[in-house]
N, CA, C and O atoms as CSV, one atom per row, in Angstrom:
chain,resi,resn,atom,element,x,y,z
A,1,UNK,N,N,-2.485,-19.730,86.011
A,1,UNK,CA,C,-2.865,-19.127,87.141
A,1,UNK,C,C,-1.572,-18.676,87.873
A,1,UNK,O,O,-0.617,-19.438,88.021
A,2,UNK,N,N,-1.594,-17.366,88.333
A,2,UNK,CA,C,-0.422,-16.997,88.988
A,2,UNK,C,C,-0.856,-16.637,90.473
A,2,UNK,O,O,-2.005,-16.247,90.679
A,3,UNK,N,N,0.039,-16.765,91.481
A,3,UNK,CA,C,-0.343,-16.625,92.862
A,3,UNK,C,C,0.919,-16.221,93.588
A,3,UNK,O,O,2.024,-16.339,93.058
A,4,UNK,N,N,0.748,-15.749,94.793
A,4,UNK,CA,C,1.875,-15.388,95.657
A,4,UNK,C,C,1.885,-16.042,96.996
A,4,UNK,O,O,0.833,-16.295,97.584
A,5,UNK,N,N,3.088,-16.325,97.496
A,5,UNK,CA,C,3.269,-16.802,98.842
A,5,UNK,C,C,4.269,-16.023,99.601
A,5,UNK,O,O,5.089,-15.330,99.000
A,6,UNK,N,N,4.244,-16.097,100.864
A,6,UNK,CA,C,5.091,-15.397,101.790
A,6,UNK,C,C,5.546,-16.161,102.988
A,6,UNK,O,O,5.036,-17.257,103.218
A,7,UNK,N,N,6.458,-15.671,103.763
A,7,UNK,CA,C,6.955,-16.262,104.908
A,7,UNK,C,C,7.643,-15.541,105.958
A,7,UNK,O,O,7.887,-14.342,105.825
A,8,UNK,N,N,7.970,-16.189,106.990
A,8,UNK,CA,C,8.647,-15.641,108.146
A,8,UNK,C,C,10.133,-15.135,107.829
A,8,UNK,O,O,10.718,-14.328,108.550
A,9,UNK,N,N,10.680,-15.701,106.667
A,9,UNK,CA,C,12.018,-15.154,106.324
A,9,UNK,C,C,12.075,-13.707,105.666
A,9,UNK,O,O,13.134,-13.161,105.358
A,10,UNK,N,N,10.903,-13.188,105.499
A,10,UNK,CA,C,10.748,-11.835,104.954
A,10,UNK,C,C,10.733,-11.846,103.500
A,10,UNK,O,O,11.038,-10.812,102.906
A,11,UNK,N,N,10.419,-12.882,102.869
A,11,UNK,CA,C,10.403,-12.977,101.289
A,11,UNK,C,C,9.040,-13.266,100.858
A,11,UNK,O,O,8.295,-13.881,101.621
A,12,UNK,N,N,8.625,-12.866,99.663
A,12,UNK,CA,C,7.427,-13.394,99.010
A,12,UNK,C,C,7.874,-13.822,97.620
A,12,UNK,O,O,8.886,-13.375,97.081
A,13,UNK,N,N,7.008,-14.769,97.041
A,13,UNK,CA,C,7.298,-15.429,95.907
A,13,UNK,C,C,6.133,-15.293,95.004
A,13,UNK,O,O,5.007,-15.325,95.499
A,14,UNK,N,N,6.305,-15.134,93.631
A,14,UNK,CA,C,5.215,-15.096,92.729
A,14,UNK,C,C,5.506,-16.404,91.907
A,14,UNK,O,O,6.609,-16.722,91.463
A,15,UNK,N,N,4.365,-17.090,91.782
A,15,UNK,CA,C,4.379,-18.570,91.159
A,15,UNK,C,C,3.366,-18.634,89.960
A,15,UNK,O,O,2.298,-18.026,89.891
A,16,UNK,N,N,3.924,-19.519,88.996
A,16,UNK,CA,C,2.952,-19.805,87.887
A,16,UNK,C,C,2.509,-21.304,88.164
A,16,UNK,O,O,3.260,-22.251,87.931
A,17,UNK,N,N,1.224,-21.445,88.680
A,17,UNK,CA,C,0.830,-22.675,89.123
A,17,UNK,C,C,0.791,-23.814,87.991
A,17,UNK,O,O,1.121,-24.981,88.202
A,18,UNK,N,N,0.366,-23.340,86.832
A,18,UNK,CA,C,0.160,-24.369,85.660
A,18,UNK,C,C,1.641,-24.904,85.281
A,18,UNK,O,O,1.833,-26.091,85.020
A,19,UNK,N,N,2.556,-24.042,85.272
A,19,UNK,CA,C,3.969,-24.566,84.865
A,19,UNK,C,C,4.767,-24.983,86.077
A,19,UNK,O,O,5.909,-25.425,85.955
A,20,UNK,N,N,4.172,-24.847,87.242
A,20,UNK,CA,C,4.833,-25.190,88.506
A,20,UNK,C,C,6.286,-24.451,88.575
A,20,UNK,O,O,7.315,-25.038,88.908
A,21,UNK,N,N,6.220,-23.213,88.247
A,21,UNK,CA,C,7.486,-22.418,88.276
A,21,UNK,C,C,7.475,-21.154,89.027
A,21,UNK,O,O,6.563,-20.339,88.888
A,22,UNK,N,N,8.457,-20.978,89.810
A,22,UNK,CA,C,8.613,-19.614,90.506
A,22,UNK,C,C,9.038,-18.523,89.460
A,22,UNK,O,O,10.023,-18.635,88.730
A,23,UNK,N,N,8.187,-17.465,89.477
A,23,UNK,CA,C,8.540,-16.429,88.470
A,23,UNK,C,C,9.334,-15.331,89.051
A,23,UNK,O,O,10.048,-14.658,88.308
A,24,UNK,N,N,9.267,-15.077,90.402
A,24,UNK,CA,C,10.016,-13.984,91.065
A,24,UNK,C,C,10.187,-14.295,92.540
A,24,UNK,O,O,9.321,-14.889,93.183
A,25,UNK,N,N,11.246,-13.905,93.014
A,25,UNK,CA,C,11.564,-13.970,94.474
A,25,UNK,C,C,12.008,-12.617,94.860
A,25,UNK,O,O,12.635,-11.910,94.072
A,26,UNK,N,N,11.697,-12.237,96.060
A,26,UNK,CA,C,12.004,-10.843,96.532
A,26,UNK,C,C,13.420,-10.881,97.410
A,26,UNK,O,O,13.837,-11.929,97.903
A,27,UNK,N,N,13.985,-9.827,97.519
A,27,UNK,CA,C,15.242,-9.739,98.110
A,27,UNK,C,C,15.017,-9.766,99.673
A,27,UNK,O,O,16.033,-9.870,100.360
A,28,UNK,N,N,13.944,-9.692,100.229
A,28,UNK,CA,C,13.611,-9.869,101.619
A,28,UNK,C,C,13.312,-8.543,102.407
A,28,UNK,O,O,13.952,-7.516,102.181
A,29,UNK,N,N,12.385,-8.608,103.270
A,29,UNK,CA,C,11.967,-7.608,104.170
A,29,UNK,C,C,12.672,-7.716,105.438
A,29,UNK,O,O,13.160,-8.801,105.755
A,30,UNK,N,N,12.783,-6.608,106.262
A,30,UNK,CA,C,13.531,-6.579,107.524
A,30,UNK,C,C,12.717,-7.412,108.627
A,30,UNK,O,O,13.248,-7.666,109.708
A,31,UNK,N,N,11.585,-7.776,108.365
A,31,UNK,CA,C,10.659,-8.528,109.343
A,31,UNK,C,C,9.952,-9.692,108.580
A,31,UNK,O,O,9.961,-9.802,107.354
A,32,UNK,N,N,9.346,-10.536,109.434
A,32,UNK,CA,C,8.623,-11.579,108.737
A,32,UNK,C,C,7.384,-11.070,107.975
A,32,UNK,O,O,6.617,-10.277,108.521
A,33,UNK,N,N,7.184,-11.500,106.767
A,33,UNK,CA,C,5.874,-11.214,106.086
A,33,UNK,C,C,4.738,-12.058,106.655
A,33,UNK,O,O,4.793,-13.273,106.463
A,34,UNK,N,N,3.771,-11.572,107.297
A,34,UNK,CA,C,2.794,-12.283,107.964
A,34,UNK,C,C,1.598,-12.546,107.106
A,34,UNK,O,O,0.834,-13.424,107.505
A,35,UNK,N,N,1.299,-11.895,105.931
A,35,UNK,CA,C,0.248,-12.088,105.087
A,35,UNK,C,C,0.445,-11.429,103.773
A,35,UNK,O,O,1.004,-10.337,103.684
A,36,UNK,N,N,-0.022,-12.102,102.724
A,36,UNK,CA,C,0.141,-11.439,101.377
A,36,UNK,C,C,-1.130,-11.814,100.554
A,36,UNK,O,O,-1.893,-12.730,100.862
A,37,UNK,N,N,-1.257,-11.059,99.553
A,37,UNK,CA,C,-2.350,-11.322,98.603
A,37,UNK,C,C,-2.170,-10.616,97.274
A,37,UNK,O,O,-1.690,-9.483,97.242
A,38,UNK,N,N,-2.538,-11.249,96.188
A,38,UNK,CA,C,-2.453,-10.631,94.811
A,38,UNK,C,C,-3.766,-10.323,94.487
A,38,UNK,O,O,-4.702,-11.081,94.743
A,39,UNK,N,N,-3.893,-9.164,93.892
A,39,UNK,CA,C,-5.212,-8.709,93.353
A,39,UNK,C,C,-5.598,-9.638,92.219
A,39,UNK,O,O,-4.797,-10.318,91.577
A,40,UNK,N,N,-6.919,-9.597,92.038
A,40,UNK,CA,C,-7.534,-10.580,90.955
A,40,UNK,C,C,-6.964,-10.343,89.600
A,40,UNK,O,O,-6.791,-11.285,88.826
A,41,UNK,N,N,-6.668,-9.114,89.287
A,41,UNK,CA,C,-5.992,-8.731,88.028
A,41,UNK,C,C,-4.573,-9.075,87.861
A,41,UNK,O,O,-4.013,-9.171,86.769
A,42,UNK,N,N,-3.981,-9.267,89.099
A,42,UNK,CA,C,-2.460,-9.398,89.151
A,42,UNK,C,C,-1.691,-8.228,89.142
A,42,UNK,O,O,-0.462,-8.284,89.143
A,43,UNK,N,N,-2.375,-7.064,89.133
A,43,UNK,CA,C,-1.817,-5.706,88.957
A,43,UNK,C,C,-1.001,-5.290,90.233
A,43,UNK,O,O,-0.172,-4.383,90.149
A,44,UNK,N,N,-1.216,-5.902,91.331
A,44,UNK,CA,C,-0.649,-5.516,92.601
A,44,UNK,C,C,-0.585,-6.601,93.542
A,44,UNK,O,O,-1.414,-7.510,93.488
A,45,UNK,N,N,0.433,-6.578,94.495
A,45,UNK,CA,C,0.520,-7.447,95.601
A,45,UNK,C,C,0.555,-6.580,96.879
A,45,UNK,O,O,1.246,-5.564,96.960
A,46,UNK,N,N,-0.223,-7.037,97.859
A,46,UNK,CA,C,-0.171,-6.308,99.132
A,46,UNK,C,C,0.309,-7.213,100.144
A,46,UNK,O,O,-0.116,-8.369,100.158
A,47,UNK,N,N,1.165,-6.804,101.008
A,47,UNK,CA,C,1.617,-7.716,102.105
A,47,UNK,C,C,1.900,-6.931,103.393
A,47,UNK,O,O,2.248,-5.751,103.379
A,48,UNK,N,N,1.736,-7.630,104.464
A,48,UNK,CA,C,1.940,-7.060,105.782
A,48,UNK,C,C,3.158,-7.755,106.339
A,48,UNK,O,O,3.492,-8.901,106.037
A,49,UNK,N,N,3.855,-6.881,107.264
A,49,UNK,CA,C,5.088,-7.486,107.778
A,49,UNK,C,C,5.046,-7.013,109.261
A,49,UNK,O,O,4.438,-5.999,109.603
A,50,UNK,N,N,5.724,-7.801,110.102
A,50,UNK,CA,C,5.764,-7.622,111.532
A,50,UNK,C,C,6.053,-8.782,112.304
A,50,UNK,O,O,6.339,-9.812,111.693
A,51,UNK,N,N,6.022,-8.783,113.637
A,51,UNK,CA,C,6.295,-9.949,114.444
A,51,UNK,C,C,5.317,-11.066,114.086
A,51,UNK,O,O,4.132,-10.807,113.871
A,52,UNK,N,N,5.809,-12.313,114.020
A,52,UNK,CA,C,4.956,-13.348,113.600
A,52,UNK,C,C,4.802,-14.402,114.806
A,52,UNK,O,O,4.421,-15.543,114.547
A,53,UNK,N,N,5.072,-14.051,116.002
A,53,UNK,CA,C,4.905,-14.818,117.226
A,53,UNK,C,C,5.746,-16.108,117.243
A,53,UNK,O,O,5.449,-16.965,118.074
A,54,UNK,N,N,6.706,-16.305,116.448
A,54,UNK,CA,C,7.469,-17.481,116.286
A,54,UNK,C,C,8.241,-17.742,117.540
A,54,UNK,O,O,8.466,-18.899,117.896
A,55,UNK,N,N,8.698,-16.595,118.294
A,55,UNK,CA,C,9.320,-16.825,119.524
A,55,UNK,C,C,8.555,-16.419,120.887
A,55,UNK,O,O,9.096,-16.121,121.952
A,56,UNK,N,N,7.386,-16.466,120.653
A,56,UNK,CA,C,6.413,-16.179,121.810
A,56,UNK,C,C,6.072,-14.734,122.054
A,56,UNK,O,O,6.497,-13.917,121.236
A,57,UNK,N,N,5.394,-14.338,123.025
A,57,UNK,CA,C,4.963,-13.092,123.389
A,57,UNK,C,C,5.976,-12.103,123.779
A,57,UNK,O,O,5.810,-10.898,123.593
A,58,UNK,N,N,7.131,-12.658,124.375
A,58,UNK,CA,C,7.977,-11.769,125.101
A,58,UNK,C,C,9.039,-11.274,124.172
A,58,UNK,O,O,9.831,-10.429,124.590
A,59,UNK,N,N,9.129,-11.735,122.918
A,59,UNK,CA,C,10.167,-11.380,121.988
A,59,UNK,C,C,9.751,-10.415,120.925
A,59,UNK,O,O,10.496,-10.261,119.958
A,60,UNK,N,N,8.614,-9.742,121.016
A,60,UNK,CA,C,8.070,-9.052,119.919
A,60,UNK,C,C,8.599,-7.548,119.841
A,60,UNK,O,O,8.336,-6.841,118.869
A,61,UNK,N,N,9.362,-7.101,120.923
A,61,UNK,CA,C,9.796,-5.718,120.919
A,61,UNK,C,C,10.748,-5.306,119.828
A,61,UNK,O,O,11.624,-6.090,119.460
A,62,UNK,N,N,10.617,-4.126,119.301
A,62,UNK,CA,C,11.552,-3.595,118.205
A,62,UNK,C,C,11.274,-4.138,116.753
A,62,UNK,O,O,11.915,-3.657,115.818
A,63,UNK,N,N,10.388,-5.074,116.546
A,63,UNK,CA,C,10.033,-5.450,115.154
A,63,UNK,C,C,9.157,-4.474,114.441
A,63,UNK,O,O,8.069,-4.080,114.862
A,64,UNK,N,N,9.790,-4.083,113.208
A,64,UNK,CA,C,8.969,-3.155,112.451
A,64,UNK,C,C,7.620,-3.785,112.030
A,64,UNK,O,O,7.512,-5.001,111.868
A,65,UNK,N,N,6.606,-2.929,111.859
A,65,UNK,CA,C,5.409,-3.400,111.407
A,65,UNK,C,C,4.864,-2.484,110.241
A,65,UNK,O,O,5.235,-1.311,110.183
A,66,UNK,N,N,4.064,-2.961,109.392
A,66,UNK,CA,C,3.607,-2.225,108.226
A,66,UNK,C,C,2.738,-2.929,107.212
A,66,UNK,O,O,2.475,-4.124,107.344
A,67,UNK,N,N,2.317,-2.252,106.264
A,67,UNK,CA,C,1.685,-2.789,105.074
A,67,UNK,C,C,2.209,-2.099,103.871
A,67,UNK,O,O,2.340,-0.876,103.834
A,68,UNK,N,N,2.521,-2.919,102.849
A,68,UNK,CA,C,3.134,-2.526,101.652
A,68,UNK,C,C,2.305,-2.974,100.456
A,68,UNK,O,O,1.835,-4.111,100.427
A,69,UNK,N,N,2.111,-2.074,99.438
A,69,UNK,CA,C,1.437,-2.489,98.346
A,69,UNK,C,C,2.465,-2.282,97.117
A,69,UNK,O,O,2.934,-1.174,96.854
A,70,UNK,N,N,2.767,-3.440,96.396
A,70,UNK,CA,C,3.668,-3.512,95.325
A,70,UNK,C,C,2.928,-3.624,94.023
A,70,UNK,O,O,2.224,-4.601,93.769
A,71,UNK,N,N,3.104,-2.550,93.147
A,71,UNK,CA,C,2.435,-2.744,91.899
A,71,UNK,C,C,3.309,-3.661,90.980
A,71,UNK,O,O,4.521,-3.453,90.915
A,72,UNK,N,N,2.752,-4.621,90.305
A,72,UNK,CA,C,3.376,-5.660,89.613
A,72,UNK,C,C,3.482,-5.224,88.054
A,72,UNK,O,O,2.666,-4.445,87.561
A,73,UNK,N,N,4.443,-5.730,87.394
A,73,UNK,CA,C,4.555,-5.479,85.961
A,73,UNK,C,C,4.262,-6.888,85.281
A,73,UNK,O,O,4.341,-7.960,85.880
A,74,UNK,N,N,3.945,-6.747,84.069
A,74,UNK,CA,C,3.587,-7.965,83.224
A,74,UNK,C,C,4.700,-9.002,83.284
A,74,UNK,O,O,4.494,-10.216,83.291
A,75,UNK,N,N,5.844,-8.449,83.324
A,75,UNK,CA,C,7.091,-9.341,83.338
A,75,UNK,C,C,7.209,-10.210,84.674
A,75,UNK,O,O,7.691,-11.341,84.728
A,76,UNK,N,N,6.717,-9.524,85.675
A,76,UNK,CA,C,6.779,-10.266,87.040
A,76,UNK,C,C,5.774,-11.321,87.010
A,76,UNK,O,O,6.114,-12.384,87.530
A,77,UNK,N,N,4.575,-11.244,86.493
A,77,UNK,CA,C,3.575,-12.178,86.620
A,77,UNK,C,C,3.281,-13.224,85.430
A,77,UNK,O,O,2.411,-14.092,85.492
A,78,UNK,N,N,4.061,-13.027,84.441
A,78,UNK,CA,C,3.965,-13.897,83.249
A,78,UNK,C,C,5.148,-14.760,83.101
A,78,UNK,O,O,6.280,-14.312,83.282
A,79,UNK,N,N,4.917,-16.012,82.772
A,79,UNK,CA,C,5.986,-16.994,82.597
A,79,UNK,C,C,6.701,-16.743,81.162
A,79,UNK,O,O,6.029,-16.523,80.154
A,80,UNK,N,N,7.993,-16.789,81.151
A,80,UNK,CA,C,8.681,-16.493,79.944
A,80,UNK,C,C,8.754,-17.682,78.967
A,80,UNK,O,O,8.930,-17.504,77.762
A,81,UNK,N,N,8.619,-18.869,79.507
A,81,UNK,CA,C,8.653,-20.037,78.715
A,81,UNK,C,C,7.582,-21.070,79.064
A,81,UNK,O,O,7.516,-22.127,78.438
């Protein structure tokens, strides 16, 4: 089983659950990634980025917001060993 996680550091990671191995890490987004989801087929990852409220309501100004859909390749979602 392959799944994706994301976080406030602006990165998302693709994992192989059965082998307990990280398959891919991203270089980072300019803002916290607030949600991510892999399609059932594994052919794409959708993630949203924007302010994550870690510093309260007064610190949200100027943070980019958006939605990105990343098409995945077989190499990204399959473990090599």
